[in-house]
Backbone bond lengths (Angstrom), bond angles and torsions (degrees), N, CA, C in turn:
res aa  C-N    CA-C-N  psi(-1)  N-CA   C-N-CA  omega(-1)  CA-C   N-CA-C  phi
1 X - - - 1.465 - - 1.535 109.96 -
2 X 1.311 116.35 132.06 1.453 122.09 178.70 1.530 109.32 -107.56
3 X 1.311 116.64 128.01 1.461 122.60 174.59 1.535 107.09 -111.60
4 X 1.323 116.95 131.23 1.455 119.68 -175.85 1.521 110.04 -156.47
5 X 1.324 115.28 166.77 1.454 122.55 172.25 1.521 107.77 -94.36
6 X 1.309 117.65 122.00 1.463 120.44 175.92 1.529 107.84 -75.53
7 X 1.322 116.94 115.24 1.465 120.24 -177.08 1.529 112.48 -80.71
8 X 1.338 117.83 -0.66 1.458 120.68 174.79 1.527 111.04 -84.52
9 X 1.339 116.46 -43.73 1.468 119.90 -178.73 1.523 112.94 -114.60
10 X 1.358 117.28 -2.31 1.464 122.94 178.52 1.523 111.96 63.29
11 X 1.343 116.04 37.19 1.463 121.69 179.60 1.522 110.25 -115.42
12 X 1.317 116.49 148.50 1.458 120.83 172.69 1.518 108.46 -67.15
13 X 1.329 116.66 137.69 1.460 120.78 -176.40 1.520 109.75 -141.56
14 X 1.320 114.59 162.17 1.464 119.78 173.45 1.523 108.33 -150.14
15 X 1.322 114.90 152.62 1.460 120.11 -178.38 1.519 108.95 -153.17
16 X 1.328 115.31 146.87 1.468 120.54 177.10 1.524 110.72 -68.52
17 X 1.344 115.85 -39.66 1.458 121.38 179.11 1.525 108.81 -136.36
18 X 1.318 115.51 156.35 1.457 121.66 176.28 1.522 107.48 -120.70
19 X 1.318 116.13 113.83 1.455 122.01 -179.03 1.522 109.72 -125.05
20 X 1.310 116.11 150.46 1.460 123.92 -172.28 1.522 113.64 -50.80
21 X 1.326 118.63 -46.55 1.459 122.20 -172.78 1.522 114.03 -116.22
22 X 1.320 118.09 8.28 1.458 121.45 -179.52 1.524 110.11 -97.62
23 X 1.344 119.12 123.61 1.469 120.53 177.97 1.523 110.83 -54.52
24 X 1.329 116.39 131.93 1.456 120.14 -176.75 1.520 113.11 -132.71
25 X 1.332 118.32 5.20 1.460 122.21 171.24 1.523 107.78 -110.32
26 X 1.310 116.98 119.93 1.463 120.48 -177.52 1.521 112.19 -68.22
27 X 1.328 117.64 -21.86 1.466 120.63 -177.66 1.529 112.04 -80.00
28 X 1.329 117.42 -50.33 1.477 120.12 -174.68 1.516 113.82 -117.07
29 X 1.335 117.64 -8.38 1.456 120.04 179.33 1.513 114.73 77.09
30 X 1.315 118.33 19.48 1.461 120.41 -178.21 1.524 111.40 -67.10
31 X 1.327 114.57 153.79 1.454 122.51 176.72 1.526 109.85 -108.62
32 X 1.321 116.01 172.45 1.464 120.32 174.54 1.522 110.47 -56.01
33 X 1.330 117.06 -44.12 1.468 120.07 -177.97 1.520 112.12 -64.66
34 X 1.325 117.93 -42.79 1.467 120.63 178.85 1.524 110.57 -60.42
35 X 1.332 115.90 -45.17 1.468 119.47 -178.01 1.522 110.74 -66.43
36 X 1.339 116.17 -34.51 1.462 118.65 177.34 1.525 111.27 -66.35
37 X 1.328 119.13 -39.56 1.467 120.97 178.91 1.517 110.19 -55.60
38 X 1.333 117.11 -50.03 1.469 120.88 179.72 1.530 111.10 -63.97
39 X 1.307 116.51 -39.70 1.467 122.21 178.98 1.527 110.58 -62.27
40 X 1.330 117.23 -46.76 1.462 121.82 -178.82 1.522 111.37 -65.54
41 X 1.319 116.81 -42.43 1.466 120.32 177.31 1.524 111.17 -59.92
42 X 1.319 116.04 -45.12 1.458 120.29 -177.84 1.525 111.49 -63.32
43 X 1.327 116.73 -43.86 1.462 119.65 -179.42 1.520 111.39 -61.51
44 X 1.326 116.80 -41.15 1.463 119.97 -177.33 1.530 112.59 -74.04
45 X 1.323 116.71 -38.89 1.471 120.07 -174.19 1.525 111.76 -84.39
46 X 1.335 116.37 -43.24 1.466 120.00 -172.54 1.530 113.80 -107.30
47 X 1.336 116.56 -9.78 1.458 119.41 -179.49 1.511 114.34 79.18
48 X 1.322 117.21 4.84 1.458 122.94 176.95 1.523 108.17 -154.42
49 X 1.318 116.13 163.34 1.454 119.61 -178.41 1.519 110.44 -93.82
50 X 1.333 115.05 115.99 1.459 123.41 -178.13 1.525 107.79 -118.77
51 X 1.330 119.07 138.64 1.468 119.42 174.94 1.526 110.84 -56.71
52 X 1.296 116.78 142.95 1.464 122.26 -174.77 1.528 113.43 -51.69
53 X 1.336 120.35 -45.09 1.474 119.09 -178.94 1.522 113.81 -63.22
54 X 1.336 117.40 -16.97 1.459 121.05 -179.19 1.522 113.10 -100.22
55 X 1.336 117.75 6.61 1.463 119.91 177.62 1.528 109.64 -56.08
56 X 1.342 118.54 128.31 1.464 120.11 172.48 1.534 110.59 -68.50
57 X 1.300 115.83 158.48 1.456 121.01 177.50 1.526 110.30 -77.11
58 X 1.328 115.72 132.36 1.467 122.72 175.21 1.527 107.46 -137.52
59 X 1.323 116.12 70.67 1.460 121.22 -171.63 1.529 113.53 -65.35
60 X 1.327 117.95 -15.46 1.454 119.70 178.70 1.527 112.23 -79.00
61 X 1.326 116.57 -14.22 1.458 119.94 -179.89 1.523 109.32 -85.73
62 X 1.327 115.80 128.80 1.455 121.50 -177.10 1.528 109.10 -103.04
63 X 1.343 116.17 125.48 1.452 120.73 -177.30 1.516 112.30 -129.24
64 X 1.309 115.21 157.89 1.463 122.89 179.03 1.519 109.08 -132.19
65 X 1.326 115.92 133.47 1.455 121.34 173.66 1.517 110.24 -114.28
66 X 1.317 116.33 148.83 1.460 121.95 175.91 1.522 107.88 -118.70
67 X 1.320 115.64 95.13 1.463 122.18 -178.59 1.520 111.67 57.28
68 X 1.338 116.19 42.45 1.462 119.99 177.48 1.522 110.18 -66.07
69 X 1.329 117.84 148.16 1.472 120.05 176.66 1.522 110.97 -61.88
70 X 1.322 116.25 142.18 1.467 121.68 -173.86 1.531 113.80 -54.95
71 X 1.332 120.75 -42.52 1.474 118.57 -179.10 1.525 113.36 -59.27
72 X 1.331 116.89 -30.55 1.458 120.41 177.08 1.522 110.78 -82.72
73 X 1.330 116.15 -47.42 1.463 120.85 -176.82 1.523 112.11 -60.35
74 X 1.321 117.28 -38.68 1.469 120.19 -177.55 1.527 111.47 -62.26
75 X 1.324 116.42 -42.09 1.470 119.80 -179.81 1.525 110.59 -72.08
76 X 1.316 117.08 -42.61 1.462 119.63 179.74 1.526 111.01 -61.18
77 X 1.334 116.96 -36.16 1.470 120.39 178.58 1.517 111.83 -64.44
78 X 1.322 116.72 -31.94 1.463 121.14 -179.88 1.529 112.09 -78.31
79 X 1.331 116.89 -33.35 1.464 120.54 -171.10 1.524 114.20 -94.30
80 X 1.356 116.78 -27.16 1.455 121.05 -173.43 1.530 110.33 -129.02
81 X 1.313 115.47 172.19 1.466 121.29 169.39 1.528 105.74 -83.17
82 X 1.310 115.61 78.50 1.474 122.89 -168.81 1.513 109.95 -127.52
83 X 1.332 115.19 142.63 1.457 120.20 173.86 1.523 109.49 -133.19
84 X 1.318 115.47 131.02 1.453 120.65 172.14 1.520 108.22 -86.49
85 X 1.332 117.16 142.30 1.453 121.59 -176.55 1.521 110.70 -130.08
86 X 1.328 114.93 169.60 1.469 121.70 -177.45 1.518 109.15 -140.73
87 X 1.312 116.01 160.19 1.453 120.49 179.58 1.526 111.86 -85.46
88 X 1.333 116.74 -34.83 1.465 120.48 -172.37 1.528 114.65 -113.03
89 X 1.306 118.68 3.39 1.463 120.05 175.60 1.523 108.98 -150.76
90 X 1.314 114.44 165.47 1.450 119.15 -177.55 1.529 111.65 -71.99
91 X 1.316 116.98 148.43 1.461 128.16 -11.10 1.539 111.08 -72.03
92 X 1.317 116.41 125.55 1.455 122.36 -173.71 1.528 111.84 -83.23
93 X 1.321 114.93 146.48 1.456 121.17 174.27 1.520 108.18 -155.44
94 X 1.330 115.61 131.27 1.462 122.21 178.88 1.521 107.88 -123.04
95 X 1.314 117.41 109.24 1.458 121.61 -176.20 1.526 111.39 -62.60
96 X 1.324 117.88 -25.35 1.466 120.27 179.76 1.526 112.06 -72.02
97 X 1.326 117.22 -22.93 1.463 121.32 -177.34 1.524 111.92 -120.32
98 X 1.305 116.49 21.44 1.465 120.99 -178.65 1.518 110.33 -67.68
99 X 1.313 115.48 137.03 1.464 121.19 179.10 1.527 109.43 -125.12
100 X 1.316 115.80 171.56 1.454 120.00 176.73 1.509 112.38 100.29
101 X 1.318 114.21 166.55 1.462 121.42 -177.60 1.525 110.58 -86.11
102 X 1.321 114.83 176.60 1.463 121.65 179.60 1.523 110.43 -59.35
103 X 1.319 117.35 125.00 1.461 119.49 -178.43 1.530 114.54 -144.68
104 X 1.323 117.89 -1.90 1.461 119.74 -176.24 1.521 111.10 -112.16
105 X 1.339 114.76 138.78 1.457 120.46 173.05 1.520 110.99 -79.65
106 X 1.324 116.43 -31.79 1.461 119.73 176.11 1.526 110.00 -150.55
107 X 1.323 114.68 150.51 1.461 122.49 176.67 1.524 107.56 -134.95
108 X 1.326 116.01 135.45 1.457 121.53 173.73 1.523 107.50 -105.79
109 X 1.329 116.24 117.32 1.468 122.54 179.14 1.521 107.66 -127.01
110 X 1.321 115.67 81.57 1.464 121.11 -174.67 1.518 110.25 -111.05
111 X 1.329 115.99 118.67 1.472 123.69 179.34 1.528 111.26 62.51
112 X 1.310 116.68 46.25 1.467 123.43 -179.71 1.527 111.56 -117.39
113 X 1.327 117.94 -46.40 1.455 120.93 -167.48 1.527 113.58 -71.36
114 X 1.308 118.35 -17.09 1.471 119.39 174.12 1.520 111.80 -73.79
115 X 1.343 116.85 -9.52 1.468 121.43 -177.33 1.526 113.97 -105.85
116 X 1.321 119.14 -8.89 1.464 119.92 -176.16 1.517 110.10 -83.52
117 X 1.328 116.11 157.47 1.457 121.05 -179.93 1.528 110.79 -69.95
118 X 1.312 115.22 159.43 1.460 120.78 171.90 1.537 109.01 -74.36
119 X 1.340 119.05 150.19 1.469 126.27 1.75 1.523 111.30 -83.69
120 X 1.316 116.72 126.71 1.459 120.67 -174.20 1.524 112.12 -66.57
121 X 1.342 117.83 -20.64 1.464 119.45 179.32 1.524 111.27 -58.79
122 X 1.329 117.43 -29.77 1.466 120.81 177.59 1.521 111.09 -58.68
123 X 1.333 117.15 -39.87 1.463 120.95 179.74 1.521 110.94 -64.89
124 X 1.322 117.14 -42.37 1.466 120.08 178.28 1.528 111.11 -65.44
125 X 1.342 116.41 -41.41 1.459 120.01 179.19 1.530 111.02 -61.73
126 X 1.322 116.68 -43.37 1.469 120.43 179.73 1.526 111.38 -67.35
127 X 1.324 116.58 -37.40 1.461 120.37 178.19 1.523 110.45 -59.04
128 X 1.325 116.74 -46.81 1.467 120.62 -179.94 1.522 110.76 -66.33
129 X 1.318 117.80 -40.11 1.461 121.57 -176.37 1.521 112.31 -67.57
130 X 1.327 118.17 -30.38 1.460 121.68 -177.18 1.526 113.51 -77.40
131 X 1.328 117.06 -12.65 1.458 120.49 -178.13 1.523 111.29 -86.78
132 X 1.325 115.63 137.50 1.459 120.45 172.73 1.530 109.95 -65.64
133 X 1.330 118.24 159.46 1.462 119.46 170.97 1.537 109.86 -54.89
134 X 1.317 116.36 128.35 1.453 120.64 -176.78 1.510 113.92 87.14
135 X 1.344 117.47 -3.88 1.454 120.11 178.30 1.525 111.50 -77.01
136 X 1.316 116.15 173.95 1.465 119.90 -177.45 1.523 110.04 -148.07
137 X 1.321 114.84 159.37 1.463 122.04 175.63 1.519 109.31 -120.94
138 X 1.309 115.49 136.87 1.468 122.34 170.50 1.522 105.50 -98.48
139 X 1.311 116.62 114.22 1.461 121.97 -167.83 1.528 110.66 -127.26
140 X 1.328 115.68 140.21 1.458 119.53 169.40 1.515 109.77 -150.54
141 X 1.315 114.95 151.26 1.458 123.08 174.82 1.519 107.35 -161.74
142 X 1.312 117.73 145.55 1.469 118.32 173.75 1.530 110.41 -59.49
143 X 1.318 116.80 140.67 1.464 119.73 174.80 1.513 109.89 -154.10
144 X 1.322 114.75 157.31 1.457 122.31 176.62 1.526 109.36 -94.35
145 X 1.314 116.26 145.84 1.460 120.87 -177.29 1.526 112.22 -71.20
146 X 1.321 117.88 -26.41 1.456 121.73 -176.23 1.526 110.64 -123.14
147 X 1.339 115.36 168.43 1.452 121.06 172.50 1.514 113.87 82.15
148 X 1.346 114.65 -161.91 1.450 122.78 -178.42 1.519 110.04 -112.76
149 X 1.335 116.22 157.14 1.453 120.47 174.09 1.532 109.53 -60.09
150 X 1.315 116.47 134.53 1.459 121.70 -178.96 1.520 109.15 -106.32
151 X 1.333 116.69 108.16 1.461 122.63 176.15 1.533 108.29 -83.72
152 X 1.339 116.50 122.01 1.458 119.45 -179.10 1.526 111.99 -74.48
153 X 1.330 116.82 -33.68 1.470 121.05 -174.12 1.537 108.79 -135.91
154 X 1.317 118.49 73.52 1.469 120.97 -171.86 1.520 114.57 -69.89
155 X 1.351 118.28 -15.86 1.459 120.23 -174.55 1.524 113.01 -114.46
156 X 1.323 118.12 27.06 1.463 120.42 -178.58 1.527 111.07 -60.08
157 X 1.325 115.09 135.46 1.461 120.23 174.96 1.528 109.52 -142.01
158 X 1.323 117.93 -71.28 1.466 123.21 177.24 1.524 106.54 -113.63
159 X 1.334 116.43 100.53 1.460 118.61 -167.67 1.522 111.70 -139.54
160 X 1.332 114.55 162.81 1.455 121.05 179.27 1.523 108.90 -159.49
161 X 1.327 115.12 144.08 1.461 120.70 172.48 1.528 108.14 -91.49
162 X 1.326 116.36 126.65 1.461 122.64 -175.85 1.522 108.90 -118.96
163 X 1.342 115.74 137.34 1.465 120.03 176.84 1.525 109.40 -95.99
164 X 1.321 116.93 116.89 1.450 123.49 173.77 1.527 109.22 -102.40
165 X 1.321 116.43 172.01 1.466 118.67 177.54 1.526 111.18 -60.48
166 X 1.314 115.59 -31.00 1.460 120.93 -177.61 1.523 113.42 -86.03
167 X 1.338 117.23 -5.28 1.456 120.55 179.75 1.512 111.61 133.66
168 X 1.334 116.29 -168.76 1.457 121.98 -176.79 1.532 111.01 -89.04
169 X 1.337 115.05 141.23 1.461 122.89 178.68 1.522 108.25 -133.23
170 X 1.326 117.21 140.36 1.455 121.18 173.76 1.524 108.20 -100.29
171 X 1.341 115.74 126.03 1.458 122.71 176.00 1.522 108.68 -108.19
172 X 1.328 116.82 134.68 1.460 120.76 -177.28 1.521 110.40 -140.20
173 X 1.336 115.85 133.97 1.455 120.99 166.72 1.519 106.93 -105.26
174 X 1.314 117.44 118.15 1.453 121.78 -177.01 1.525 110.10 -71.51
175 X 1.324 115.97 168.59 1.468 120.70 -178.69 1.528 111.77 -60.63
176 X 1.333 117.80 -27.05 1.471 120.09 179.41 1.530 112.29 -96.64
177 X 1.364 116.25 13.08 1.452 120.04 171.03 1.513 116.69 93.68
178 X 1.307 119.14 -0.89 1.462 121.09 179.27 1.529 110.78 -75.82
179 X 1.326 116.56 144.40 1.464 122.23 176.95 1.526 109.02 -98.19
180 X 1.338 115.51 129.04 1.465 121.48 176.70 1.523 109.20 -122.07
181 X 1.314 116.27 145.86 1.464 121.59 173.34 1.525 108.65 -129.47
182 X 1.322 114.93 142.15 1.459 120.81 179.63 1.526 108.63 -134.90
183 X 1.330 116.56 134.09 1.457 120.10 172.57 1.525 108.48 -121.37
184 X 1.308 116.54 -168.06 1.473 120.97 -175.55 1.532 110.71 53.63
185 X 1.329 115.76 43.86 1.457 120.85 -179.09 1.524 110.79 -71.95
186 X 1.326 115.58 149.24 1.467 121.78 178.11 1.523 108.66 -108.11
187 X 1.329 115.84 124.00 1.463 121.65 176.87 1.524 108.74 -115.80
188 X 1.320 116.28 140.59 1.463 121.60 177.10 1.523 108.47 -102.40
189 X 1.302 116.99 109.62 1.458 120.15 177.90 1.505 113.96 83.14
190 X 1.342 118.73 12.66 1.455 121.51 177.74 1.511 112.28 118.99
191 X 1.333 118.19 158.85 1.461 122.39 -177.93 1.516 112.14 -63.48
192 X 1.320 115.20 158.95 1.465 120.95 177.53 1.503 111.78 120.52
193 X 1.322 116.32 -131.49 1.460 121.09 -176.54 1.520 112.50 -72.45
194 X 1.343 117.38 -4.98 1.456 120.74 -177.12 1.522 112.09 -91.62
195 X 1.324 118.24 16.59 1.461 121.68 178.45 1.528 110.06 -59.84
196 X 1.325 116.36 128.76 1.459 121.16 176.91 1.520 109.09 -75.97
197 X 1.329 116.63 118.05 1.450 122.30 -179.64 1.524 112.77 -91.59
198 X 1.331 115.84 -24.41 1.463 119.22 -175.64 1.515 109.83 -160.78
199 X 1.335 114.57 163.28 1.458 121.99 166.53 1.523 106.79 -120.38
200 X 1.326 115.61 113.44 1.457 120.39 -178.93 1.527 110.80 -68.60
201 X 1.316 115.10 154.79 1.460 120.90 162.12 1.523 107.37 -105.04
202 X 1.310 116.50 155.60 1.469 119.46 -176.91 1.521 111.48 -60.55
203 X 1.340 116.99 -45.62 1.468 118.88 -175.93 1.524 111.45 -66.08
204 X 1.336 117.42 -38.97 1.462 119.62 -179.75 1.525 111.21 -72.16
205 X 1.322 116.76 -35.32 1.463 120.28 177.15 1.522 110.76 -63.64
206 X 1.307 116.59 -43.62 1.463 120.31 177.11 1.530 110.89 -64.46
207 X 1.334 116.55 -36.15 1.464 120.19 177.67 1.524 110.87 -66.89
208 X 1.335 117.98 -39.11 1.467 121.57 175.41 1.524 110.57 -58.77
209 X 1.325 116.63 -44.99 1.463 121.03 -179.18 1.525 110.95 -63.98
210 X 1.318 117.18 -44.71 1.464 121.05 -179.71 1.525 111.09 -64.61
211 X 1.334 117.24 -41.49 1.459 121.23 -179.20 1.525 111.49 -64.11
212 X 1.331 117.02 -28.61 1.463 121.16 179.12 1.524 112.61 -77.22
213 X 1.325 117.15 -11.28 1.457 120.74 179.53 1.513 114.51 105.91
214 X 1.323 117.52 6.48 1.465 119.96 175.70 1.525 108.37 -78.51
215 X 1.311 116.24 113.09 1.461 121.22 -177.96 1.525 112.58 -98.94
216 X 1.331 116.38 -13.99 1.465 121.23 175.91 1.518 108.19 -119.20
217 X 1.312 115.86 110.66 1.460 122.24 -178.19 1.527 107.55 -123.94
218 X 1.328 116.28 106.23 1.460 121.39 -178.62 1.528 108.80 -103.02
219 X 1.320 116.37 118.53 1.458 120.88 179.25 1.528 108.57 -82.71
220 X 1.329 116.02 134.38 1.465 121.81 -174.34 1.522 111.67 -58.14
221 X 1.311 114.69 142.17 1.453 121.89 176.43 1.527 110.23 -110.14
222 X 1.315 115.72 161.42 1.472 120.55 175.65 1.527 109.51 -67.06
223 X 1.324 116.06 149.47 1.461 121.69 174.41 1.524 107.31 -148.19
224 X 1.329 114.02 86.84 1.469 119.97 -172.23 1.528 114.50 -64.34
225 X 1.353 120.66 -27.65 1.476 117.99 176.71 1.524 112.95 -56.16
226 X 1.336 117.26 -27.11 1.468 121.56 177.45 1.532 112.06 -107.97
227 X 1.309 116.74 13.67 1.460 119.13 178.61 1.516 112.76 67.60
228 X 1.317 117.14 36.98 1.459 121.61 177.83 1.528 107.55 -105.89
229 X 1.315 115.50 106.52 1.460 122.34 -179.45 1.521 107.17 -137.21
230 X 1.322 115.63 108.39 1.465 120.72 -176.03 1.514 111.20 -84.90
231 X 1.312 115.30 147.60 1.453 120.84 167.64 1.529 107.30 -77.79
232 X 1.333 117.75 168.58 1.481 118.98 -175.68 1.524 112.99 -78.33
233 X 1.321 117.32 39.27 1.471 122.33 176.97 1.525 107.91 -159.20
234 X 1.320 115.80 153.49 1.464 122.40 169.55 1.524 114.45 56.61
235 X 1.321 117.23 41.94 1.457 119.75 170.80 1.531 109.67 -71.52
236 X 1.319 115.56 157.77 1.456 119.30 176.53 1.522 111.69 -77.04
237 X 1.332 115.10 165.51 1.464 122.27 177.09 1.529 108.88 -125.63
238 X 1.327 115.92 147.23 1.462 121.81 163.45 1.516 106.86 -108.75
239 X 1.339 116.49 124.88 1.454 122.50 -171.08 1.528 110.97 -115.31
240 X 1.334 116.37 133.71 1.457 122.02 176.18 1.522 109.23 -136.34
241 X 1.320 115.38 151.47 1.458 119.53 178.00 1.526 112.04 -80.98
242 X 1.313 116.63 -12.83 1.463 119.71 -179.30 1.511 113.30 85.64
243 X 1.347 118.42 3.41 1.457 121.92 178.31 1.523 107.82 -101.10
244 X 1.316 118.11 117.65 1.460 122.64 -176.11 1.523 110.47 -125.15
């Protein structure tokens, strides 16, 4: 049995097991990953770990969220110059097509990059470019500890997910005109924009981060006072360009 303070709702909590994506706070339903996001933000911004509801206001800090969970996004919107965004509804944001110069002090990109189209390196490059000097990204994505990143659809060009009576199918016409079909698709949280495009490997994910210019890559550690206990795969990262 694990007893901890949930840093999302600031409530005492307990759980038989702590798993990355399984709700383990009876009050707010937070997961290990959600609690780590708040923990990582607090360490970088305030130099110590503070429960999310107690975050001081820092309205001069500009932040960006990519489909952040509402309990986190709501507080960040109150404390910072922060906006949560979405891929398929307003306010829209697509990291693959992001433009503009460095303007964010922090960006939260949690469980996003496994869903973007290839080449995924573009997403990492844009993430680094959007950060101000000294800014940081709180990043997470599922990944395997061994092997190479597995791209499910490496030749996507003109494509669409279609629902048939038998289930969902991805149809693709490649740049050279070939027709491809894929079934047995994996969706995270339901069909639509949550289509899994790849499964990262740890070494390739770290290489993507380094190639984008992130010179400081801190892999998340356990923090049992807040019920943060990672399995031996898919820990979060805090990413910095090393320019301060």
